[in-house]
Jmol script that loads the backbone (N, CA, C; Angstrom):
load data "model"
ATOM      1  N   CYS A   1      -4.500  10.222  -5.476  1.00  0.00           N
ATOM      2  CA  CYS A   1      -4.615   8.966  -6.184  1.00  0.00           C
ATOM      3  C   CYS A   1      -3.809   7.926  -5.312  1.00  0.00           C
ATOM      4  N   PHE A   2      -4.415   6.755  -5.027  1.00  0.00           N
ATOM      5  CA  PHE A   2      -3.926   5.733  -4.327  1.00  0.00           C
ATOM      6  C   PHE A   2      -2.864   4.930  -5.157  1.00  0.00           C
ATOM      7  N   LEU A   3      -2.905   5.136  -6.432  1.00  0.00           N
ATOM      8  CA  LEU A   3      -1.957   4.336  -7.375  1.00  0.00           C
ATOM      9  C   LEU A   3      -0.665   4.999  -7.438  1.00  0.00           C
ATOM     10  N   CYS A   4      -0.668   6.352  -8.016  1.00  0.00           N
ATOM     11  CA  CYS A   4       0.565   7.018  -8.336  1.00  0.00           C
ATOM     12  C   CYS A   4       0.895   7.986  -7.153  1.00  0.00           C
ATOM     13  N   ARG A   5      -0.020   8.097  -6.264  1.00  0.00           N
ATOM     14  CA  ARG A   5       0.229   9.157  -5.097  1.00  0.00           C
ATOM     15  C   ARG A   5       0.280  10.524  -5.466  1.00  0.00           C
ATOM     16  N   GLU A   6      -0.243  10.888  -6.701  1.00  0.00           N
ATOM     17  CA  GLU A   6      -0.342  12.377  -7.018  1.00  0.00           C
ATOM     18  C   GLU A   6      -1.622  12.895  -6.742  1.00  0.00           C
ATOM     19  N   LYS A   7      -1.825  14.153  -6.606  1.00  0.00           N
ATOM     20  CA  LYS A   7      -3.017  14.746  -6.313  1.00  0.00           C
ATOM     21  C   LYS A   7      -3.802  15.160  -7.609  1.00  0.00           C
ATOM     22  N   GLY A   8      -5.108  15.371  -7.558  1.00  0.00           N
ATOM     23  CA  GLY A   8      -5.907  15.820  -8.672  1.00  0.00           C
ATOM     24  C   GLY A   8      -6.800  14.821  -9.429  1.00  0.00           C
ATOM     25  N   HIS A   9      -6.604  13.493  -9.073  1.00  0.00           N
ATOM     26  CA  HIS A   9      -7.396  12.484  -9.624  1.00  0.00           C
ATOM     27  C   HIS A   9      -7.534  11.301  -8.738  1.00  0.00           C
ATOM     28  N   SER A  10      -8.337  10.288  -9.112  1.00  0.00           N
ATOM     29  CA  SER A  10      -8.476   9.151  -8.345  1.00  0.00           C
ATOM     30  C   SER A  10      -7.829   7.958  -9.068  1.00  0.00           C
ATOM     31  N   VAL A  11      -7.802   6.784  -8.435  1.00  0.00           N
ATOM     32  CA  VAL A  11      -7.185   5.640  -9.081  1.00  0.00           C
ATOM     33  C   VAL A  11      -8.001   5.343 -10.435  1.00  0.00           C
ATOM     34  N   LYS A  12      -9.306   5.535 -10.339  1.00  0.00           N
ATOM     35  CA  LYS A  12     -10.129   5.241 -11.530  1.00  0.00           C
ATOM     36  C   LYS A  12      -9.681   5.943 -12.789  1.00  0.00           C
ATOM     37  N   ASN A  13      -9.251   7.207 -12.555  1.00  0.00           N
ATOM     38  CA  ASN A  13      -8.843   8.102 -13.696  1.00  0.00           C
ATOM     39  C   ASN A  13      -7.265   8.239 -13.740  1.00  0.00           C
ATOM     40  N   CYS A  14      -6.489   7.393 -13.121  1.00  0.00           N
ATOM     41  CA  CYS A  14      -5.121   7.551 -13.088  1.00  0.00           C
ATOM     42  C   CYS A  14      -4.406   7.283 -14.488  1.00  0.00           C
ATOM     43  N   PRO A  15      -3.655   8.257 -14.967  1.00  0.00           N
ATOM     44  CA  PRO A  15      -3.013   7.973 -16.214  1.00  0.00           C
ATOM     45  C   PRO A  15      -1.930   6.877 -16.163  1.00  0.00           C
ATOM     46  N   LYS A  16      -1.599   6.469 -15.006  1.00  0.00           N
ATOM     47  CA  LYS A  16      -0.451   5.378 -14.934  1.00  0.00           C
ATOM     48  C   LYS A  16      -1.200   3.989 -14.791  1.00  0.00           C
ATOM     49  N   SER A  17      -2.470   4.027 -14.607  1.00  0.00           N
ATOM     50  CA  SER A  17      -3.228   2.695 -14.454  1.00  0.00           C
ATOM     51  C   SER A  17      -2.987   1.740 -15.631  1.00  0.00           C
ATOM     52  N   VAL A  18      -2.612   2.248 -16.782  1.00  0.00           N
ATOM     53  CA  VAL A  18      -2.218   1.295 -17.911  1.00  0.00           C
ATOM     54  C   VAL A  18      -0.945   0.583 -17.607  1.00  0.00           C
ATOM     55  N   GLU A  19       0.056   1.348 -16.974  1.00  0.00           N
ATOM     56  CA  GLU A  19       1.312   0.732 -16.622  1.00  0.00           C
ATOM     57  C   GLU A  19       1.168  -0.339 -15.452  1.00  0.00           C
ATOM     58  N   THR A  20       0.400   0.080 -14.433  1.00  0.00           N
ATOM     59  CA  THR A  20       0.234  -0.801 -13.323  1.00  0.00           C
ATOM     60  C   THR A  20      -1.208  -1.231 -13.100  1.00  0.00           C
ATOM     61  N   PRO A  21      -1.544  -2.536 -13.233  1.00  0.00           N
ATOM     62  CA  PRO A  21      -3.017  -2.932 -13.208  1.00  0.00           C
ATOM     63  C   PRO A  21      -3.530  -2.555 -11.806  1.00  0.00           C
ATOM     64  N   VAL A  22      -4.868  -2.245 -11.722  1.00  0.00           N
ATOM     65  CA  VAL A  22      -5.447  -1.927 -10.614  1.00  0.00           C
ATOM     66  C   VAL A  22      -6.265  -3.075 -10.232  1.00  0.00           C
ATOM     67  N   GLY A  23      -6.209  -3.545  -8.909  1.00  0.00           N
ATOM     68  CA  GLY A  23      -7.035  -4.745  -8.558  1.00  0.00           C
ATOM     69  C   GLY A  23      -6.270  -5.900  -8.625  1.00  0.00           C
ATOM     70  N   VAL A  24      -4.956  -5.926  -8.547  1.00  0.00           N
ATOM     71  CA  VAL A  24      -4.147  -7.104  -8.586  1.00  0.00           C
ATOM     72  C   VAL A  24      -3.892  -7.639  -7.083  1.00  0.00           C
ATOM     73  N   CYS A  25      -3.856  -8.747  -6.929  1.00  0.00           N
ATOM     74  CA  CYS A  25      -3.638  -9.335  -5.548  1.00  0.00           C
ATOM     75  C   CYS A  25      -2.060  -9.259  -5.232  1.00  0.00           C
ATOM     76  N   TYR A  26      -1.789  -8.618  -4.151  1.00  0.00           N
ATOM     77  CA  TYR A  26      -0.418  -8.458  -3.887  1.00  0.00           C
ATOM     78  C   TYR A  26       0.302  -9.673  -3.350  1.00  0.00           C
ATOM     79  N   ARG A  27      -0.478 -10.688  -2.889  1.00  0.00           N
ATOM     80  CA  ARG A  27       0.013 -11.887  -2.326  1.00  0.00           C
ATOM     81  C   ARG A  27       0.276 -12.919  -3.496  1.00  0.00           C
ATOM     82  N   CYS A  28      -0.729 -13.168  -4.470  1.00  0.00           N
ATOM     83  CA  CYS A  28      -0.471 -14.184  -5.442  1.00  0.00           C
ATOM     84  C   CYS A  28      -0.393 -13.713  -6.874  1.00  0.00           C
ATOM     85  N   GLY A  29      -0.672 -12.343  -7.122  1.00  0.00           N
ATOM     86  CA  GLY A  29      -0.485 -11.788  -8.370  1.00  0.00           C
ATOM     87  C   GLY A  29      -1.688 -11.910  -9.413  1.00  0.00           C
ATOM     88  N   SER A  30      -2.756 -12.548  -8.890  1.00  0.00           N
ATOM     89  CA  SER A  30      -3.884 -12.657  -9.725  1.00  0.00           C
ATOM     90  C   SER A  30      -4.608 -11.295  -9.947  1.00  0.00           C
ATOM     91  N   GLY A  31      -5.185 -11.315 -11.180  1.00  0.00           N
ATOM     92  CA  GLY A  31      -5.991 -10.152 -11.482  1.00  0.00           C
ATOM     93  C   GLY A  31      -7.472 -10.319 -11.234  1.00  0.00           C
ATOM     94  N   ASP A  32      -7.908 -11.502 -10.719  1.00  0.00           N
ATOM     95  CA  ASP A  32      -9.184 -11.981 -10.599  1.00  0.00           C
ATOM     96  C   ASP A  32      -9.748 -11.521  -9.213  1.00  0.00           C
ATOM     97  N   HIS A  33      -8.813 -11.099  -8.292  1.00  0.00           N
ATOM     98  CA  HIS A  33      -9.272 -10.688  -6.985  1.00  0.00           C
ATOM     99  C   HIS A  33      -8.242  -9.810  -6.389  1.00  0.00           C
ATOM    100  N   THR A  34      -8.569  -9.140  -5.330  1.00  0.00           N
ATOM    101  CA  THR A  34      -7.668  -8.166  -4.527  1.00  0.00           C
ATOM    102  C   THR A  34      -7.028  -8.932  -3.359  1.00  0.00           C
ATOM    103  N   THR A  35      -6.138  -8.331  -2.771  1.00  0.00           N
ATOM    104  CA  THR A  35      -5.500  -9.040  -1.566  1.00  0.00           C
ATOM    105  C   THR A  35      -6.439  -9.470  -0.445  1.00  0.00           C
ATOM    106  N   LYS A  36      -7.393  -8.531  -0.174  1.00  0.00           N
ATOM    107  CA  LYS A  36      -8.328  -8.757   0.873  1.00  0.00           C
ATOM    108  C   LYS A  36      -9.141 -10.070   0.550  1.00  0.00           C
ATOM    109  N   ASP A  37      -9.311 -10.437  -0.628  1.00  0.00           N
ATOM    110  CA  ASP A  37     -10.126 -11.581  -1.035  1.00  0.00           C
ATOM    111  C   ASP A  37      -9.338 -12.850  -1.276  1.00  0.00           C
ATOM    112  N   CYS A  38      -8.076 -12.700  -1.200  1.00  0.00           N
ATOM    113  CA  CYS A  38      -7.098 -13.860  -1.587  1.00  0.00           C
ATOM    114  C   CYS A  38      -7.189 -15.009  -0.601  1.00  0.00           C
ATOM    115  N   LYS A  39      -7.274 -16.184  -1.053  1.00  0.00           N
ATOM    116  CA  LYS A  39      -7.266 -17.430  -0.163  1.00  0.00           C
ATOM    117  C   LYS A  39      -6.020 -17.750   0.289  1.00  0.00           C
ATOM    118  N   LYS A  40      -4.944 -17.272  -0.255  1.00  0.00           N
ATOM    119  CA  LYS A  40      -3.551 -17.498   0.250  1.00  0.00           C
ATOM    120  C   LYS A  40      -3.274 -16.618   1.429  1.00  0.00           C
ATOM    121  N   LYS A  41      -2.995 -17.147   2.583  1.00  0.00           N
ATOM    122  CA  LYS A  41      -2.916 -16.396   3.833  1.00  0.00           C
ATOM    123  C   LYS A  41      -1.442 -15.990   4.058  1.00  0.00           C
ATOM    124  N   GLY A  42      -1.250 -14.998   4.916  1.00  0.00           N
ATOM    125  CA  GLY A  42       0.077 -14.503   5.279  1.00  0.00           C
ATOM    126  C   GLY A  42       0.300 -13.177   5.018  1.00  0.00           C
ATOM    127  N   ASN A  43       1.433 -12.748   5.385  1.00  0.00           N
ATOM    128  CA  ASN A  43       1.808 -11.213   5.306  1.00  0.00           C
ATOM    129  C   ASN A  43       2.928 -11.008   4.232  1.00  0.00           C
ATOM    130  N   SER A  44       3.060 -11.955   3.240  1.00  0.00           N
ATOM    131  CA  SER A  44       3.968 -11.803   2.179  1.00  0.00           C
ATOM    132  C   SER A  44       3.274 -11.049   1.105  1.00  0.00           C
ATOM    133  N   PHE A  45       3.852  -9.961   0.571  1.00  0.00           N
ATOM    134  CA  PHE A  45       3.189  -9.234  -0.629  1.00  0.00           C
ATOM    135  C   PHE A  45       4.201  -9.121  -1.709  1.00  0.00           C
ATOM    136  N   SER A  46       4.455 -10.309  -2.226  1.00  0.00           N
ATOM    137  CA  SER A  46       5.473 -10.511  -3.282  1.00  0.00           C
ATOM    138  C   SER A  46       5.143  -9.617  -4.593  1.00  0.00           C
ATOM    139  N   PHE A  47       3.998  -9.358  -4.860  1.00  0.00           N
ATOM    140  CA  PHE A  47       3.475  -8.665  -6.136  1.00  0.00           C
ATOM    141  C   PHE A  47       3.202  -7.239  -5.828  1.00  0.00           C
ATOM    142  N   ALA A  48       3.446  -6.747  -4.699  1.00  0.00           N
ATOM    143  CA  ALA A  48       3.248  -5.308  -4.433  1.00  0.00           C
ATOM    144  C   ALA A  48       4.371  -4.429  -4.823  1.00  0.00           C
ATOM    145  N   THR A  49       4.098  -3.232  -5.243  1.00  0.00           N
ATOM    146  CA  THR A  49       5.187  -2.197  -5.543  1.00  0.00           C
ATOM    147  C   THR A  49       5.044  -1.078  -4.682  1.00  0.00           C
ATOM    148  N   CYS A  50       6.069  -0.866  -3.939  1.00  0.00           N
ATOM    149  CA  CYS A  50       6.085   0.210  -2.947  1.00  0.00           C
ATOM    150  C   CYS A  50       6.097   1.581  -3.526  1.00  0.00           C
ATOM    151  N   PHE A  51       5.082   2.619  -3.178  1.00  0.00           N
ATOM    152  CA  PHE A  51       5.156   3.832  -3.761  1.00  0.00           C
ATOM    153  C   PHE A  51       6.017   4.816  -3.103  1.00  0.00           C
ATOM    154  N   VAL A  52       6.646   4.430  -2.059  1.00  0.00           N
ATOM    155  CA  VAL A  52       7.729   5.307  -1.388  1.00  0.00           C
ATOM    156  C   VAL A  52       9.046   5.076  -2.224  1.00  0.00           C
ATOM    157  N   CYS A  53       9.633   3.767  -2.306  1.00  0.00           N
ATOM    158  CA  CYS A  53      10.931   3.557  -2.776  1.00  0.00           C
ATOM    159  C   CYS A  53      10.851   3.007  -4.210  1.00  0.00           C
ATOM    160  N   GLY A  54       9.726   2.529  -4.644  1.00  0.00           N
ATOM    161  CA  GLY A  54       9.549   1.833  -5.919  1.00  0.00           C
ATOM    162  C   GLY A  54      10.026   0.477  -5.975  1.00  0.00           C
ATOM    163  N   GLY A  55      10.364  -0.127  -4.943  1.00  0.00           N
ATOM    164  CA  GLY A  55      10.838  -1.477  -4.813  1.00  0.00           C
ATOM    165  C   GLY A  55       9.655  -2.474  -4.889  1.00  0.00           C
ATOM    166  N   GLN A  56      10.031  -3.755  -5.173  1.00  0.00           N
ATOM    167  CA  GLN A  56       8.957  -4.819  -5.311  1.00  0.00           C
ATOM    168  C   GLN A  56       9.000  -5.658  -4.024  1.00  0.00           C
ATOM    169  N   GLY A  57       7.806  -6.156  -3.679  1.00  0.00           N
ATOM    170  CA  GLY A  57       7.728  -7.069  -2.649  1.00  0.00           C
ATOM    171  C   GLY A  57       7.381  -6.607  -1.199  1.00  0.00           C
ATOM    172  N   HIS A  58       6.989  -5.282  -1.112  1.00  0.00           N
ATOM    173  CA  HIS A  58       6.551  -4.812   0.151  1.00  0.00           C
ATOM    174  C   HIS A  58       5.545  -3.552  -0.047  1.00  0.00           C
ATOM    175  N   LEU A  59       4.873  -3.308   1.055  1.00  0.00           N
ATOM    176  CA  LEU A  59       4.015  -2.197   0.973  1.00  0.00           C
ATOM    177  C   LEU A  59       4.726  -0.980   1.525  1.00  0.00           C
ATOM    178  N   ALA A  60       4.239   0.162   1.265  1.00  0.00           N
ATOM    179  CA  ALA A  60       4.834   1.367   1.742  1.00  0.00           C
ATOM    180  C   ALA A  60       4.911   1.549   3.230  1.00  0.00           C
ATOM    181  N   SER A  61       3.880   0.924   3.815  1.00  0.00           N
ATOM    182  CA  SER A  61       3.794   0.920   5.354  1.00  0.00           C
ATOM    183  C   SER A  61       4.938   0.157   5.955  1.00  0.00           C
ATOM    184  N   ALA A  62       5.551  -0.814   5.187  1.00  0.00           N
ATOM    185  CA  ALA A  62       6.617  -1.610   5.680  1.00  0.00           C
ATOM    186  C   ALA A  62       7.969  -1.157   5.121  1.00  0.00           C
ATOM    187  N   CYS A  63       7.979  -0.207   4.305  1.00  0.00           N
ATOM    188  CA  CYS A  63       9.252   0.348   3.712  1.00  0.00           C
ATOM    189  C   CYS A  63      10.229   0.979   4.686  1.00  0.00           C
ATOM    190  N   GLN A  64      11.412   0.479   4.604  1.00  0.00           N
ATOM    191  CA  GLN A  64      12.440   1.064   5.512  1.00  0.00           C
ATOM    192  C   GLN A  64      12.817   2.544   5.278  1.00  0.00           C
ATOM    193  N   LYS A  65      12.518   2.990   4.066  1.00  0.00           N
ATOM    194  CA  LYS A  65      12.653   4.483   3.695  1.00  0.00           C
ATOM    195  C   LYS A  65      11.416   5.364   3.925  1.00  0.00           C
ATOM    196  N   ASN A  66      10.381   4.747   4.417  1.00  0.00           N
ATOM    197  CA  ASN A  66       9.227   5.398   4.810  1.00  0.00           C
ATOM    198  C   ASN A  66       9.170   5.806   6.334  1.00  0.00           C
ATOM    199  N   GLU A  67       9.506   7.066   6.658  1.00  0.00           N
ATOM    200  CA  GLU A  67       9.565   7.474   8.063  1.00  0.00           C
ATOM    201  C   GLU A  67       8.234   7.702   8.634  1.00  0.00           C
ATOM    202  N   LYS A  68       7.311   7.939   7.716  1.00  0.00           N
ATOM    203  CA  LYS A  68       5.930   8.321   8.139  1.00  0.00           C
ATOM    204  C   LYS A  68       4.940   7.091   8.417  1.00  0.00           C
ATOM    205  N   GLY A  69       5.397   5.939   8.065  1.00  0.00           N
ATOM    206  CA  GLY A  69       4.684   4.752   8.198  1.00  0.00           C
ATOM    207  C   GLY A  69       3.310   4.751   7.718  1.00  0.00           C
ATOM    208  N   LEU A  70       2.312   4.470   8.440  1.00  0.00           N
ATOM    209  CA  LEU A  70       0.959   4.516   7.907  1.00  0.00           C
ATOM    210  C   LEU A  70       0.314   5.794   7.917  1.00  0.00           C
ATOM    211  N   TYR A  71       1.122   6.888   8.245  1.00  0.00           N
ATOM    212  CA  TYR A  71       0.544   8.291   8.265  1.00  0.00           C
ATOM    213  C   TYR A  71       1.227   9.162   7.281  1.00  0.00           C
ATOM    214  N   PRO A  72       0.763   9.075   6.004  1.00  0.00           N
ATOM    215  CA  PRO A  72       1.449   9.728   4.999  1.00  0.00           C
ATOM    216  C   PRO A  72       1.557  11.306   5.131  1.00  0.00           C
ATOM    217  N   ASN A  73       0.612  11.802   5.877  1.00  0.00           N
ATOM    218  CA  ASN A  73       0.479  13.281   6.109  1.00  0.00           C
ATOM    219  C   ASN A  73       1.180  13.676   7.469  1.00  0.00           C
ATOM    220  N   GLY A  74       1.815  12.692   7.909  1.00  0.00           N
ATOM    221  CA  GLY A  74       2.420  13.003   9.389  1.00  0.00           C
ATOM    222  C   GLY A  74       1.536  12.396  10.409  1.00  0.00           C
ATOM    223  N   GLY A  75       1.927  12.514  11.635  1.00  0.00           N
ATOM    224  CA  GLY A  75       1.177  11.958  12.733  1.00  0.00           C
ATOM    225  C   GLY A  75       1.676  10.687  13.247  1.00  0.00           C
ATOM    226  N   SER A  76       0.918  10.080  14.246  1.00  0.00           N
ATOM    227  CA  SER A  76       1.241   8.835  14.672  1.00  0.00           C
ATOM    228  C   SER A  76       0.046   8.379  15.587  1.00  0.00           C
ATOM    229  N   CYS A  77       0.139   7.134  16.172  1.00  0.00           N
ATOM    230  CA  CYS A  77      -0.905   6.731  17.132  1.00  0.00           C
ATOM    231  C   CYS A  77      -0.966   7.679  18.344  1.00  0.00           C
ATOM    232  N   LYS A  78      -2.099   8.100  18.683  1.00  0.00           N
ATOM    233  CA  LYS A  78      -2.128   9.029  19.711  1.00  0.00           C
ATOM    234  C   LYS A  78      -1.953   8.354  21.110  1.00  0.00           C
ATOM    235  N   TYR A  79      -1.923   7.095  21.204  1.00  0.00           N
ATOM    236  CA  TYR A  79      -1.560   6.472  22.458  1.00  0.00           C
ATOM    237  C   TYR A  79      -0.200   6.111  22.732  1.00  0.00           C
ATOM    238  N   CYS A  80       0.423   5.486  21.728  1.00  0.00           N
ATOM    239  CA  CYS A  80       1.827   5.208  21.942  1.00  0.00           C
ATOM    240  C   CYS A  80       2.983   5.851  21.141  1.00  0.00           C
ATOM    241  N   GLY A  81       2.415   6.655  20.079  1.00  0.00           N
ATOM    242  CA  GLY A  81       3.362   7.359  19.260  1.00  0.00           C
ATOM    243  C   GLY A  81       3.925   6.601  18.129  1.00  0.00           C
ATOM    244  N   SER A  82       3.500   5.449  17.785  1.00  0.00           N
ATOM    245  CA  SER A  82       4.058   4.519  16.630  1.00  0.00           C
ATOM    246  C   SER A  82       3.515   5.070  15.412  1.00  0.00           C
ATOM    247  N   THR A  83       4.211   4.954  14.276  1.00  0.00           N
ATOM    248  CA  THR A  83       3.752   5.109  12.963  1.00  0.00           C
ATOM    249  C   THR A  83       3.513   3.928  12.240  1.00  0.00           C
ATOM    250  N   GLN A  84       3.599   2.736  12.951  1.00  0.00           N
ATOM    251  CA  GLN A  84       3.580   1.404  12.323  1.00  0.00           C
ATOM    252  C   GLN A  84       2.140   0.771  12.491  1.00  0.00           C
ATOM    253  N   HIS A  85       1.168   1.354  13.223  1.00  0.00           N
ATOM    254  CA  HIS A  85      -0.077   0.886  13.313  1.00  0.00           C
ATOM    255  C   HIS A  85      -1.044   2.043  13.535  1.00  0.00           C
ATOM    256  N   LEU A  86      -2.379   1.869  13.254  1.00  0.00           N
ATOM    257  CA  LEU A  86      -3.449   2.833  13.352  1.00  0.00           C
ATOM    258  C   LEU A  86      -3.763   2.819  14.869  1.00  0.00           C
ATOM    259  N   VAL A  87      -4.440   3.908  15.290  1.00  0.00           N
ATOM    260  CA  VAL A  87      -4.951   4.062  16.569  1.00  0.00           C
ATOM    261  C   VAL A  87      -5.875   2.985  17.038  1.00  0.00           C
ATOM    262  N   LYS A  88      -6.738   2.518  16.152  1.00  0.00           N
ATOM    263  CA  LYS A  88      -7.683   1.587  16.501  1.00  0.00           C
ATOM    264  C   LYS A  88      -7.067   0.154  16.752  1.00  0.00           C
ATOM    265  N   ASP A  89      -5.878   0.015  16.278  1.00  0.00           N
ATOM    266  CA  ASP A  89      -5.047  -1.264  16.483  1.00  0.00           C
ATOM    267  C   ASP A  89      -4.177  -1.227  17.567  1.00  0.00           C
ATOM    268  N   CYS A  90      -4.135  -0.134  18.358  1.00  0.00           N
ATOM    269  CA  CYS A  90      -3.095  -0.024  19.473  1.00  0.00           C
ATOM    270  C   CYS A  90      -3.564  -0.905  20.608  1.00  0.00           C
TER     271      CYS A  90
END
end "model"
wireframe off; spacefill off
backbone 0.3
color backbone group
């Protein structure tokens, strides 16, 4: 599940979805659209909750406590070894 990060169910069936709304824009906090459709530009995610540390205002990929970066199951970019970007973005 991409919401609670537990196995056995999807976001659609997540028991924690009542606590945390699904489909909230992490940039402006609107429930009418998601971050990818937000008209406000930038890399600020004020309304995001990190699933690694539980903190507010950043995504797990940018969390200082997240040693795995964008690779939750381990691994890294096969070209440069970074965990901060995907291979396609290297």
